[in-house]
N, C-alpha and C positions, 0 to 999 in steps of 0.2 A: 484701190484702183480697179484691180482686175474685176471685182463684184459690180462696180459701177458700169464698166465697159460691158460686161455680160448683160447687166439690166437694160442698157440701152440697145444692144443688139436685139434682145428679145421683144423690147417695146417698139421698136421701128416699124416691124411689119403691122403690129397691132395698131399703132397710130394711123398708118396708111389705110388699112381695111376697115378701121372702126369708125370712119366718116360715113354719114348717113346718105349723102348724095353721090354725084359723081366724083371721082378720085382725080385730083391733078397730079400728073407725073411730069417731072422736070428731068431732062436729061441733056448733058452738056459734055463735050470735049474741051480740054484747055491745055494752055502752055504755060508750065510753071517755071520760074526763074528765081534765083536769090539775087534780089535788086532791091535798091531803095525805093519804097512806094512813091508812085506819083511823078517819077522822073523819067521813067520809060514806058512805053505803050506795048511794044513786041518786041521780043529778045530772041537771038539765035545763039547757039543751036537750039532746037526744039526738045523739050522734055515734056513728054505727053502725060496727060490726065484725062480721068473719066470721072463724072460725078453724077449721081443718081439722086433724087429727092422728091419730095411732095411739099404741100404747104397749106397753111389754115388760116382762114380770114377771121380777124377779130372785129374789124369794123369796116363797112363798106358804104361809101357815099356816091353820088352820082359820077364823079371824076376821079375818085381817090379810094385807097383803101390801107388798112393797116393789117400786116399779116406776119406769120411766122413760117420758117421753113425748117425741114429735117432733112439732112442729106448724109449719104455715105459717099466717099471718094478714094480714089487711089492715084498716085502720079510716079513716075519713074524719072529720076534725075540721074543720068548716066554717071556724072562725076562727083556725086554726092551721096545719095540714099534714095530708096523707094519708099513710100509712105502709105499707110492706110488710116482713114480717119472717119469720125462721126462729128457732124456739125450742125448747129442750128443758128437761125438769123431772125432778128426782128427787122421787118422791111416796111417801107412806105413807098406807095406807087402812085403816081399821078398819070391819068389817061387822057389823052386829047381825042375828040370826036373822029379824028382821021385814023386812029388805031394806033398811033405812036404812044408810047409809054415810057416815062422817065422814073427810075427808082434809086433808093439809096438803101443799104442794108448794114447792121451792125450784128457781127456773130461771135460765137464762142464754140470752140470744139476740143476734141481729144484727137492726138495724132501719134500713131506708132510708127517708127521709122526703121529701117534695116539697112546696113551698108551695102553697096552695090558691088564692092570688091572684097576679097578676103583679107581678114585682118590676123595679125600674128602677135604673140607675146613672148617675151624673153624670159626664159626661166632656167636657171642653173647652166648658163653659158649656151643654152639651145633655144632655138625659135620653134614655137609650136602654134598650130592654127587656133585661133580664139573662136569660141562659140559666140554667135551672135543672136543674142535674145532680144535685140531691138532696144529702143529708147522711147519713153513715154514723155509726151509733152502737150502743153495747152496750145491752142492756136487761135487766139482772138483774131478777128478780121473786119475790115471796113471795105465795102464795096459800092460801086456805083453802076448803073446799068441802062441800057437803051433797048426797048422792046417794040414790037409791031404785032398787033392783034389781028388776024386775018377775018374777022367779021366781028358783028357788035353784040353777038350773043353772050350770055353769062358764061357759057363753056367754051369760048372761042379758043382755038389752038393760037399759040404765040411763038414767034422768033424772037431771039434775044442775043444781045451781046453784053457781057458783064466784065467790069475790070475790078479784080478783087486784090486788095492788099492784105497781107497777113503776116503774122510773126509766129516763130517757134520759141517756146520758153519753158523750162530752161534749156538752152542750147548746149553750150559747154561753159559751165559756171567759172572755171578757173581760166578761162581763155576768152570765149565770146558768150556772154550771157544770153544775148538775143540774136536770132537770125531772122532777117526780114526776107519776105518774098512777094512776088506779084503772080497773078495767075489771069490770063485773058480767057473767058469762057465764050464759046459760041454754042448755043444749044436751042432747044425748043420745048414748050409745055403743051401737054394734050391731056385729055380727059378720059379716064375709063369709067364707063357707066357699070354701077352696080346693079346687080340683078335684085329685085324686090318680090317677095312673095305676093301674088295678087289675091285679093279678098273674093272668095266665091259667094 
């Protein structure tokens, strides 16, 4: 598992900067919550998160496209855990002439969580602080989103809102095997132009 994580971390920047044309960059802030998916839209108290990613197009038509994302993310849930993750999604987008866009995404990722409070273990009649090496989990997801492109160009910036439902597995096999989450993302997509060598 550690080798797979290291491989993904190394390949992530290569995937971004290995693209031939302008590089799409997506950044979003989100509110994470442990809730049953599609039962609540926004939850309090806030549990903040940040996600950074890119995407690759497989198929582009006049009003639609099929694409894949590659993301890294972090969230802090004060009463549960903080988590770092790597995530990829297969997405479909339908874009109207007005600039509005509707999307659906199915994803799979790796999540590593750490407790946000100190944990202790009982040994020989005494309590001692327990070392926290974190927990490794899979995190499949299903998302729907609404976006707005600022112009009609191929590399138009986009503002978007995305509702993401996802699960942690295995969470606590002897107690709760699966923990469900929802994350409400607000973000933007913009493009970084790659410098190309000019032919003399």
